[in-house]
C-alpha positions in Angstrom: -24.3 -6.1 -21.0 -21.0 -6.6 -22.8 -18.9 -4.0 -24.5 -19.7 -5.6 -27.9 -23.4 -5.2 -27.2 -22.8 -1.6 -26.3 -21.0 -0.9 -29.5 -24.1 -2.1 -31.4 -26.6 -0.1 -29.3 -24.7 3.1 -28.7 -23.5 5.6 -31.3 -19.8 6.0 -31.4 -19.9 9.6 -30.1 -21.7 8.6 -27.0 -19.9 5.3 -26.4 -17.9 6.7 -23.5 -21.0 7.8 -21.7 -22.6 4.4 -22.1 -19.5 2.5 -21.2 -19.7 3.4 -17.5 -23.2 2.0 -17.4 -21.8 -1.4 -18.1 -20.5 -1.7 -14.6 -23.4 -0.2 -12.7 -25.4 -2.5 -10.3 -28.0 -4.5 -12.3 -31.1 -6.3 -11.1 -29.9 -8.3 -8.1 -30.1 -12.0 -7.3 -29.8 -13.1 -3.6 -27.6 -16.0 -2.5 -26.5 -17.3 0.9 -22.9 -17.8 2.0 -20.8 -18.4 5.1 -17.6 -16.8 6.3 -15.6 -19.5 8.0 -13.0 -18.2 10.5 -10.4 -20.2 12.4 -10.3 -18.4 15.7 -7.9 -20.8 17.5 -4.7 -18.9 16.5 -3.5 -16.2 14.2 -1.8 -17.1 10.9 0.3 -13.9 10.7 0.9 -10.5 12.3 1.3 -7.1 10.5 2.7 -3.9 11.9 0.1 -1.9 13.8 0.6 0.9 11.2 0.2 -1.4 8.2 -1.2 1.2 5.8 1.4 3.4 4.2 1.5 5.9 1.3 4.2 7.4 -0.8 5.2 11.0 -1.6 7.1 10.9 -4.8 9.7 13.1 -6.7 8.1 13.3 -10.2 8.0 17.0 -11.4 5.0 18.5 -13.3 6.8 17.9 -16.6 6.6 14.1 -16.2 4.1 13.1 -18.9 3.2 9.6 -20.2 0.6 8.3 -22.6 -0.9 11.7 -23.4 -1.2 13.0 -19.8 0.8 14.8 -17.2 -0.4 13.3 -14.0 1.9 14.7 -11.2 1.3 18.4 -11.2 2.1 19.8 -7.8 2.5 16.4 -6.1 6.3 16.3 -5.9 8.2 16.3 -2.7 9.8 19.5 -4.1 6.5 21.4 -4.9 3.7 19.9 -2.8 1.6 22.5 -1.0 2.4 21.6 2.6 0.0 24.3 3.9 -3.0 22.7 2.3 -5.6 22.0 5.0 -7.1 18.9 3.3 -3.7 17.3 2.9 -2.8 17.9 6.5 -6.2 16.7 7.8 -6.1 13.6 5.5 -2.8 12.5 7.0 -3.8 13.4 10.6 -7.0 11.3 10.3 -4.9 8.1 10.4 -3.1 9.2 13.6 -0.6 8.0 12.4 -0.1 7.3 8.7 3.2 5.8 7.6 4.7 8.0 4.8 7.4 6.8 2.4 9.3 9.6 0.7 10.8 8.1 -2.5 10.3 6.8 -5.9 11.9 6.5 -9.3 13.9 9.7 -9.3 15.2 9.3 -5.8 18.5 7.9 -7.0 19.0 11.1 -9.0 18.6 13.4 -6.0 21.5 15.4 -4.5 20.9 16.8 -1.1 21.9 20.4 -0.2 23.4 20.2 3.3 25.7 22.2 5.5 28.6 20.3 4.0 27.4 20.6 0.4 26.1 24.1 0.1 28.4 25.7 -2.5 26.7 24.6 -5.7 23.4 26.0 -6.9 20.5 23.7 -5.8 18.5 23.3 -9.0 15.4 21.0 -9.5 15.0 18.3 -12.0 15.0 19.4 -15.7 13.9 17.5 -18.7 16.8 16.0 -20.6 16.8 13.3 -23.4 20.2 12.0 -22.1 19.1 11.8 -18.4 17.7 8.8 -16.7 13.9 8.6 -17.1 14.2 11.8 -19.2 15.4 14.1 -16.4 18.7 15.5 -15.1 19.7 15.1 -11.5 17.7 17.2 -9.1 18.5 18.9 -5.8 16.7 18.8 -2.5 17.1 22.2 -0.9 18.0 22.2 2.8 15.1 24.6 3.5 12.7 22.2 1.8 13.9 19.3 3.9 13.2 21.4 7.0 9.7 22.2 5.7 9.0 18.5 4.9 10.0 17.4 8.4 8.0 20.2 10.0 4.9 19.1 8.1 5.4 15.4 8.8 5.8 16.2 12.5 2.7 18.4 12.4 0.7 15.6 10.7 1.9 12.9 13.1 3.2 10.8 10.2 5.7 8.0 10.6 8.2 8.6 7.8 10.9 6.7 5.9 13.2 8.3 3.3 14.7 6.8 0.2 18.4 7.5 -0.4 20.3 8.0 -3.6 21.9 4.6 -4.1 23.3 5.4 -7.5 25.5 8.3 -6.2 29.1 7.6 -7.1 28.4 4.6 -9.3 29.3 4.2 -12.9 26.6 3.3 -15.4 27.8 0.6 -17.9 26.6 0.2 -21.5 24.5 -2.8 -20.4 22.6 -0.6 -17.9 24.3 -2.0 -14.8 25.7 0.3 -12.2 29.1 -0.7 -10.8 31.4 0.6 -8.1 30.6 1.4 -4.5 27.9 3.8 -3.4 29.3 7.2 -2.5 27.5 7.7 0.9 29.1 11.1 1.7 26.1 13.2 0.5 23.6 10.9 2.3 25.8 10.9 5.4 25.6 14.8 5.4 21.8 14.7 5.2 21.4 12.0 7.9 23.8 13.7 10.2 21.9 17.0 9.8 18.6 15.2 10.3 19.9 13.6 13.5 21.2 16.9 14.9 17.9 18.7 14.1 16.0 16.0 16.0 13.9 15.0 13.0 12.3 11.6 13.5 12.9 9.3 10.5 11.7 5.8 11.2 13.9 4.3 8.5 16.3 5.0 5.6 15.6 3.0 2.4 18.5 2.5 0.0 17.6 2.8 -3.7 14.5 2.4 -5.8 14.0 -0.4 -8.3 17.7 -1.0 -8.8 17.6 -4.6 -7.5 15.5 -7.6 -8.4 14.0 -6.8 -11.8 15.2 -3.2 -12.4 13.2 -0.8 -14.5 16.2 0.9 -16.0 19.6 0.6 -14.2 20.4 -2.6 -12.2 22.8 -3.3 -9.4 23.9 -6.9 -8.7 23.2 -8.6 -5.3 26.7 -8.6 -4.0 27.5 -4.8 -4.5 24.0 -4.0 -3.3 24.7 -5.9 -0.1 28.0 -4.1 0.4 26.2 -0.8 0.0 23.6 -1.9 2.5 26.4 -2.7 5.0 27.8 0.8 4.4 24.5 2.4 5.2 24.2 0.2 8.4 27.6 1.3 9.5 26.7 4.9 8.8 23.5 4.7 10.9 25.4 3.0 13.8 28.0 5.8 13.8 25.6 8.8 13.5 23.0 7.4 16.0 25.6 6.2 18.4 24.2 6.1 21.9 20.6 6.2 20.7 18.7 3.1 21.9 16.2 2.9 19.1 17.9 3.7 15.8 16.3 4.2 12.4 15.6 1.0 10.4 17.6 0.0 7.3 15.3 -0.7 4.4 16.2 -2.1 0.9 16.2 -2.8 -2.0 12.8 -1.4 -3.0 12.8 -3.6 -6.1 10.5 -5.6 -8.3 10.7 -9.2 -7.2 13.1 -11.6 -8.7 13.6 -14.8 -6.6 17.3 -15.5 -7.4 18.3 -11.9 -6.9 16.4 -11.5 -3.6 17.7 -14.8 -2.2 21.3 -13.8 -2.9 20.8 -10.3 -1.4 19.1 -11.5 1.7 21.8 -14.2 2.3 24.5 -11.4 2.4 22.6 -8.8 4.5 21.4 -11.0 7.5 23.1 -8.8 10.1 22.6 -5.4 8.5 19.1 -5.3 7.0 15.9 -4.6 9.0 13.3 -4.5 6.3 13.3 -6.2 2.9 11.2 -4.0 0.6 9.6 -5.0 -2.6 7.4 -3.3 -5.2 4.3 -4.8 -6.8 2.5 -3.5 -9.9 0.3 -6.4 -10.7 -2.2 -4.5 -12.8 0.6 -3.4 -15.1 1.2 0.1 -16.4 -2.4 0.8 -17.4 -1.9 1.6 -21.1 -4.7 -0.8 -22.2 -8.4 -0.1 -22.5 -10.2 0.7 -19.2 -12.5 -2.3 -19.7 -9.5 -4.6 -19.5 -8.4 -3.1 -16.3 -11.9 -3.3 -14.8 -12.1 -7.0 -15.8 -8.8 -7.7 -14.1 -10.0 -6.1 -10.9 -13.2 -8.0 -10.9 -11.5 -11.4 -11.6 -10.8 -13.4 -8.4 -8.3 -15.6 -10.2 -6.3 -12.6 -11.3 -6.3 -11.0 -7.9 -5.0 -14.2 -6.4 -1.9 -14.0 -8.7 0.1 -11.8 -6.4 0.0 -14.6 -3.7 2.9 -16.3 -5.5 5.2 -13.4 -4.9 4.2 -12.9 -1.3 4.6 -16.5 -0.5 8.1 -16.6 -2.1 9.2 -13.6 -0.1 7.9 -15.2 3.1 9.9 -18.4 2.3 13.1 -16.5 1.5 13.1 -14.8 4.8 12.1 -17.9 6.7 14.8 -20.0 5.1 17.6 -17.4 5.4 17.4 -17.1 9.2 17.5 -13.3 8.9 15.6 -11.1 11.4 14.5 -8.8 8.6 10.8 -8.5 7.9 9.1 -7.8 4.6 7.3 -4.7 3.4 5.6 -3.9 0.2 7.2 -0.4 0.1 5.5 0.6 -3.2 2.4 -0.7 -4.9 0.2 0.8 -7.5 -2.2 -0.5 -10.0 -2.0 1.8 -13.0 1.4 3.4 -13.5 1.6 6.7 -15.4 -1.5 5.9 -17.4 -2.3 9.5 -18.4 -5.9 9.1 -17.2 -7.8 8.5 -14.0 -11.0 6.9 -15.1 -10.3 3.7 -13.0 -7.7 4.4 -10.5 -9.5 7.4 -8.9 -12.9 5.6 -9.0 -14.7 3.4 -6.5 -13.7 0.2 -8.3 -10.1 0.7 -7.3 -11.0 0.0 -3.7 -11.7 -3.6 -4.7 -8.2 -4.1 -6.0 -6.6 -2.0 -3.1 -8.4 -3.7 -0.2 -7.8 -7.1 -1.7 -4.1 -6.3 -1.9 -4.1 -5.3 1.7 -5.9 -8.5 2.7 -3.6 -10.8 0.7 -0.5 -9.0 1.8 -1.5 -9.3 5.5 -2.2 -13.0 5.2 1.5 -13.6 4.2 2.8 -11.8 7.2 4.1 -8.7 5.3 4.4 -6.0 7.9 3.6 -2.9 5.9 1.9 -2.1 2.6 2.8 1.3 1.0 0.5 2.6 -1.6 1.9 4.5 -4.6 0.9 7.2 -4.0 -0.6 9.5 -1.4 -1.1 12.0 -4.2 -0.1 12.2 -7.9 0.4 9.8 -10.8 -3.3 8.9 -11.4 -3.2 6.4 -8.6 -3.2 8.7 -5.5 -5.4 8.3 -2.4 -5.9 12.1 -2.8 -6.9 14.0 -6.0 -3.8 15.6 -7.5 -5.6 19.0 -8.2 -7.7 19.7 -5.1 -6.4 17.1 -2.5 -9.9 15.8 -2.0 -9.9 12.1 -1.0 -10.6 9.5 -3.7 -12.8 6.6 -2.7 -10.0 4.3 -1.7 -8.7 6.8 0.8 -11.7 6.0 2.9 -11.2 2.3 2.3 -7.6 2.7 3.6 -8.8 4.8 6.6 -11.4 2.2 7.6 -8.8 -0.6 7.3 -6.4 1.3 9.5 -9.0 2.0 12.2 -10.8 -1.4 12.2 -8.3 -4.1 11.2 -5.8 -5.1 13.9 -2.4 -6.7 13.5 -3.4 -10.3 14.1 -4.6 -12.0 10.9 -7.1 -14.9 11.0 -7.5 -17.7 8.5 -10.7 -16.9 6.7 -12.7 -18.7 3.9 -15.9 -17.9 2.2 -18.3 -20.4 0.7 -21.3 -19.5 -1.5 -19.7 -17.6 -4.4 -16.2 -16.9 -5.6 -17.1 -13.3 -6.1 -16.8 -12.6 -2.4 -13.3 -11.8 -1.1 -13.2 -12.4 2.7 -10.6 -11.4 5.3 -10.7 -11.2 9.1 -8.4 -9.8 11.7 -8.5 -9.3 15.4 -10.1 -5.9 15.9 -8.1 -2.8 16.4 -10.6 -1.0 18.6 -11.7 -3.9 20.8 -11.0 -7.5 21.9 -13.3 -8.8 19.2 -12.8 -9.3 15.5 -13.3 -7.3 12.2 -14.3 -8.9 9.0 -13.9 -7.5 5.5 -16.1 -8.6 2.7 -15.7 -7.4 -0.9 -18.5 -8.3 -3.4 -17.0 -8.2 -6.9 -20.3 -9.2 -8.4 -22.6 -6.7 -9.9 -25.9 -8.6 -9.9 -25.8 -10.6 -6.7 -26.6 -9.7 -3.1 -25.0 -12.0 -0.6 -26.4 -12.9 2.8 -23.4 -14.0 4.8 -23.4 -16.0 8.1 -20.4 -16.1 10.4 -18.9 -19.4 11.5 -16.1 -19.3 14.0 -14.5 -22.6 15.0 -17.5 -24.5 13.7 -20.0 -22.4 15.7 -22.5 -20.0 14.1 -21.9 -16.5 15.6 -24.7 -14.1 16.5 -23.4 -11.8 19.2 -25.5 -9.1 20.9 -24.4 -6.3 18.6 -22.1 -5.5 15.6 -21.1 -2.4 13.7 -21.2 -2.4 9.9 -19.6 -0.1 7.5 -21.0 -0.5 3.9 -19.1 1.3 1.1 -21.0 1.6 -2.2 -20.5 3.8 -5.3 -22.8 6.7 -6.1 -25.8 5.4 -8.2 -24.3 2.0 -8.2 -21.7 3.0 -10.7 -18.3 1.5 -9.8 -16.6 4.2 -12.0 -18.0 6.9 -9.8 -15.6 9.1 -7.8 -18.1 9.5 -5.0 -18.3 6.8 -2.3 -21.2 6.3 0.0 -20.8 5.1 3.6 -24.0 3.4 4.8 -25.9 5.3 2.1 -24.5 8.7 2.7 -21.9 10.5 0.5 -18.5 11.1 2.0 -17.4 14.7 1.4 -14.7 17.0 2.8 -15.9 19.8 5.0 -15.7 23.5 4.0 -12.7 23.9 6.2 -10.9 20.9 4.8 -12.1 18.5 7.5 -12.3 14.7 6.8 -15.8 13.4 7.3 -16.5 11.1 10.3 -16.7 7.4 9.4 -19.4 6.0 11.6 -20.8 2.4 11.5 -24.4 1.4 11.9 -25.6 -1.1 14.5 -26.9 -4.2 12.8 -29.4 -6.8 13.9 -27.4 -9.7 15.2 -30.1 -12.2 14.3 -29.8 -11.4 10.6 -26.9 -12.3 8.3 -24.6 -9.6 6.9 -26.1 -8.2 3.7 -23.4 -7.6 1.1 -24.9 -5.6 -1.8 -23.6 -6.0 -5.4 -20.4 -4.1 -6.1 -19.9 -3.2 -2.4 -17.4 -3.4 0.4 -18.4 -4.2 4.0 -16.4 -3.9 7.2 -18.0 -5.7 10.1 -16.7 -5.0 13.6 -17.8 -7.6 16.2 -16.5 -6.2 19.5 -18.0 -8.9 21.7 -16.7 -11.9 19.9 -13.9 -13.2 22.1 -11.8 -16.0 20.5 -8.4 -17.5 21.6 -6.5 -16.1 18.6 -7.2 -12.5 19.6 -6.3 -13.0 23.3 -2.7 -13.2 21.9 -2.9 -9.5 21.2 -1.9 -9.1 24.8 1.4 -10.8 24.2 4.6 -9.1 23.3 6.0 -9.5 19.8 8.8 -11.8 20.8 6.4 -14.1 22.6 4.3 -14.3 19.5 7.4 -15.3 17.5 8.4 -17.9 20.1 5.1 -19.6 19.8 5.8 -20.1 16.1 2.6 -18.4 15.2 4.0 -16.0 12.7 5.8 -18.5 10.5 3.5 -21.1 9.3 5.3 -24.3 8.3 2.8 -27.1 7.8 1.0 -27.9 4.6 -2.3 -27.6 6.3 -1.5 -24.0 7.3 -0.4 -23.1 3.8 -3.8 -24.4 2.6 -5.5 -22.2 5.2 -3.6 -19.2 3.9 -4.4 -19.9 0.3 -8.1 -20.3 1.2 -8.2 -16.9 2.9 -8.9 -15.1 -0.3 -11.2 -17.6 -2.0 
């Protein structure tokens, strides 16, 4: 039923109540389809800890479009003693955490060397960037954050204040060298305390297509070199040093090409941000239609492929991360981004990103901003938290070329399994009135192994705007003591096809399927690189990549 039909049949006052019914499961048709997997070799390799989430700086006063969506989710005020928060991170064992966001370039760090001035938080100001003054990170809070991250087992990166010392010009460009003295004090203190920071990321959305203030490629490259030199000095004698990440920008090909060309010996991770659903100010129905449109979902492939080509052509050893990605930015509401439907967009983003060899995908955010994996008010996991957790536990690093025939409404991805020598398949049914019976074809052979594990995610009452997700028909709820529910699969009859219900997600773990591609998981990373398996050069292989999401 279309929204136009609803307007005719539903009184205006109850339209909102009727609207969600539009996207509930309808009477179902059944069709057959086949998942074709090339099991001869992988097409890409991600980091083992591919899933990542951001902790941001936005204070409670950050309000947009009629809503204040951050509450107590800031790095400065987040309740680090909350049991649900701790258990939600622990469940990943480990989860990669990125500390950063829009306001990071306005943060001053209180340190042993800079302890004389009052350390005051962000304050609203009409003359400040993004409506706020500079804010201060108290040294005691830095200690608390590191204690919490260590307790949770997280792998953390921290975004540094790349605007410090620069001059903002009338044309909204920042000139002059980065003043690294404040960051150096924080890094030096962090090293002496033994805090384990995986990487230091320089700046947030200043390069590429900046959201406010921009920095040109050449000075940004110089600032990156300064950070590299700083890390080499502070961590002298340490065999495994923190990674250098930058620029954390929205993609612009010319800018990224120039920047990469000048940082080949100093940059470890090229980071980019993706907000392909926009800022979410439009009607919810438009957002839902985008998420359920396979053609729209494929659109992000162009950016991912361009980044892959830039790195390949430059000769740099740097790898690519999506260091921030969200679907609905500061929308002032949570009707879509905290509902079951958001898992369709999120899991598809994970799938496409992995196909193009991007090493890590960092969700904006772990909590806060109407797009968190956890509810801002009570820390309870949103549906896509469980989607992320299942991906993390089931999908290994080696990515397999995958294609689905039968309907365009099925999104199909396959990886070597994380928990076995077999494979894991992810199937997403964007259709609300079609049940799909999927056969598995690997290297031209129909696969029916002795046993397989299936994890079916569906929304409560078939309503994709529900905030309750069912795993194999049972609701997932946090325990009374803040424990994360167990995620257990069901054993399926191997003689029957995989049944993918309307508006559902299915992970299929096939532990006994042994294919040549997954035997490579025993190889070292450098051996994988030497075999030219990570960088796909031929036209045929590009076609295989493009078919992975169709």
